[in-house]
N, C-alpha and C positions, 0 to 999 in steps of 0.2 A: 447966628452963624449963617453966612452966605454959602450955598452949596452950588458947585458947578457940575455939569454933566459931561462926562467924557464920552464922546461919540465919534465913531469913525464910519464914514459912508463911502460905498463904492458906487459910482454912477456910470451909466452907459452914455457917454457924452457925444458919441458920433452918430447916434440914431436920429432920425427925423423927429421933430418936436412931438407929433402925434404919437408915434411909437414910444417915445421916451415917457410921455405921460401915462400911457397904458402899462408900461413895464416898471414904473417907478417903485412900486412896493416890492416887486420881486428882485429888483436890481440893487436894493439898499440893504446892507447888513449893518446892524447897530450893536455896539459893545457898550454896556453900562458898567462902570466901576462902582461897586457897592462897598462903600465905607462911609464913615461919619463926615468925611470931607468932600464927598462927591454926591452920589445918588443915595438918598436916605431911604431906609425901610419904612413902609407905611404901617405904623403900629396900630392904626385903627382896624386893620384886618385881623388882629390877634384878639380873639374873644376869650374871656375867662370861662373856665369849665374843665371837665374831665374828659380826656381822650384815652381810649384803650386800643391797643394794637396787638393783633396776633402776629407773632414773628416765628417763622419756621425755616429750617435749613434742609436742603435736599442735596444729597450726595449721589450722583448718578450711578456709581458702582455699588451702592447699597439700596437696591430697589424696594426693600421691605421696611425701611427705616426713615423716620423723620425726627428732627430735633425741634421741639416746640417750646415756646415761651410766651409770656404775656407782658407787655409793657404798658404801664399806666403813667400818664402824664397829666398833671393838674396845673392849670394856670390861674393865678389869683392876682388881683390888684391890691397893693399895699404901699408902704413907704419904707425907705431905707436911707439913713442919714438925712432925714427931713426932705427927701425928694420922692415923687411918685415913682413906684417901681412895680415891675412884674415879679412875682415869686413863682417859679416853675419847679415843681417837685416831680421826681420820677422814681418808680419802683419797677424793677425787672424781676419777674417771677419765672421759675421753671420747676421741673420735677426734682431738681438737685438743689437743696437749700444752701449748699456751699457756693453756688453760683449767683445767689441773690445779690443784687446791688441796688443802692439808692443814691439819688443825686438831688441837690438843692441849689438852685441858681437864682440870682437876682439880677434884673436888667432894668435900665432906665425906660420909663414909659415914653419919654420924648423921642428917643432914636434907637432904642434897644441896645445901647452900650452896656457891656457887662459890668457889674458891680461886685459880684461875689459868686464863687462856685465851690461846692463841697461834694465829695464822693465818699461813700462807704462801701467797701467790698470786703466781705468777711469781717474781720475785726480791725481792718486798716482804714483810718480816716485821713483824707487829704482835703485841706480847706485853704482857699486863696481869696485875698482881696484883689479886686481887678479895677484898674483905672485906665485912662487913655495913655498913660505913660509907663505903666509897669504892672506886673503881677507879683504879689508878695504873699508868703505864707501867713495865715491867720494865727492869732494867739490862742485859739481853742485848745484846751487840754487834750493831749494825746495826738495832736496833729503831726503826721509823718512828714508833712511838707512845711513845717514851721520855719525852717531856715531858707526856704526857697525864695529866689528873687530873679526876675527877668525884666530888663528895661525894654520898652518899646520905642521904635522910631516914629510910630503913628498908631492911632486907635485900630481896633480889630473887633471881630465878633466871636462869640463862643461857639466853636464847631460842634459842641455837644448838644446844641440847640438848633441843629440844621433843619429839622422839620418846621419849627416855628419860623425860622429865617426864610425858608422857601415860600411859606404862605404869605409873607409880606412883600415879596418881590413884585415889581411892575411887569408881570409876564405878558408877552405878546409874541406874535408870529415872527420868526427870524431873529429873535433877540439872543444875545450872548451876554452873560454876566461874569465878571471877575470879582469874587467876594474875598475880602481879607479875613480869613478864618484863623483861629488858634485853638488848639486842644490843650487845656490847662496842664502845665507841668511837663509837656512833651516838646517836640521840635518847635523852633521859633515860628511866629506868624508868617503866613504867606498868602498870596492871591491864588485862588482856585477858580478854574474856568468851568462854568456850566452853560449848556446851550439848550435853547428851546428847539427841539427837533420836529415838532409838529403837534397835532391834536389826535385824541382818540376818545371815543365814546365808551364809557364803562357802564355796564348794566348792574344796578344795585338792587335794593329791596323793592318788591312789588314790580319788578321788571322796569324800574325807572331808569331812563338813560341819562347819564351825566357826562357832559362834554368837558374834557380835561386837557390841559396843556401837558406835554411830556417834556420834562427837564432831564438832561443827560450829562453825565460826566464819565470820563475814562482816564486811566493813568497807569502808572507802574508803582507797585509796592515792594519794598525790600523783602517782605515776608511772604507775600502771596503772588507776586508777579503782576501780570496784567489784570486790571479790574475794570468793570463797567457797572454803572448805577443808573437806573431810570426811575423818575418820580412822576406820578400822575397827580396833578393838582387841579381841582375843579375851577372852571372859569367863573362860575357864578358866585361861589362862596369862599373861594381861596382855601379850600380844604385839601390837605394831602390825604388822598384816599388809598394809594397803593405805592409800594416801592419794590423794585426787583433788582437784585445785585448778583453779579457773578465774579468769583475770584477763587483762586486756589483749587480749581476743579470742582467747585460746588456752587450752589445757588442759595441766596437768602431772599425771602419774601416778607413783606410787611404790609398787613392789611388793616385799615381802620375799621374797628367794630362799630355796629350801630349804637345809638344812644341808649337803647333799652338794655344793653349788656350790664349784668350785675356788677355793682361796685364792690370789689372784693375787700377793699380795705376796711369797710365798715363791719365785716364779719370776722376778721382776724382778732384773736384775743391776745392782748399784750399784758405782760405782768408789770 
């Protein structure tokens, strides 16, 4: 498949040649369309392993209360339908067992195209087969989405894997990305705009300084009104280290935990 790059540039054409050369980088704004037909995600950046995130909510009018949860995401390389695939599993833990949720997603190693997505919340299972042309309910027993079907006009990416998607972007100063995302079973796919708003150095373990790109999005939600999200992604290793969201009068933070954090799944006893 031949991929074209959608780029729009703004140039200062009336400046003298020397000044133009000096200001070229500042005067150029670039938009990359991220989908399987334009700019492809770099799947070489996505490394197998377990990632754990501390997720907590802050409500300013409740100064003595935080809502905490732990998100565990595991990336494995496998095959599905005889093609190389990533298997990404997620578990969301909190102090309330009724809020536990788990997710299983398969994506092509070639370009991260979604192949399958399933979610379990409480006793409800929704499972889908995902292709470039449609999303259809899987035949798994007990699937609440068994009769679902949505046809696509073009391919898209699984919005439930936004962290992994951001880590594969060609991040650079001044870039804007429009990514064709879809959240399985919900509103139809759409292009979503994310902007690199600058850099920031985060201080991690042992006072190590990590230079990060800041990726930003804002918009309007029917439920929560205006929202903003900022993601800090390391320049050297393409790791999403931090996320900060604001919506509905509250804040949500997501912090990647260090690799020595205990793997909880190995200690849970299942019958």
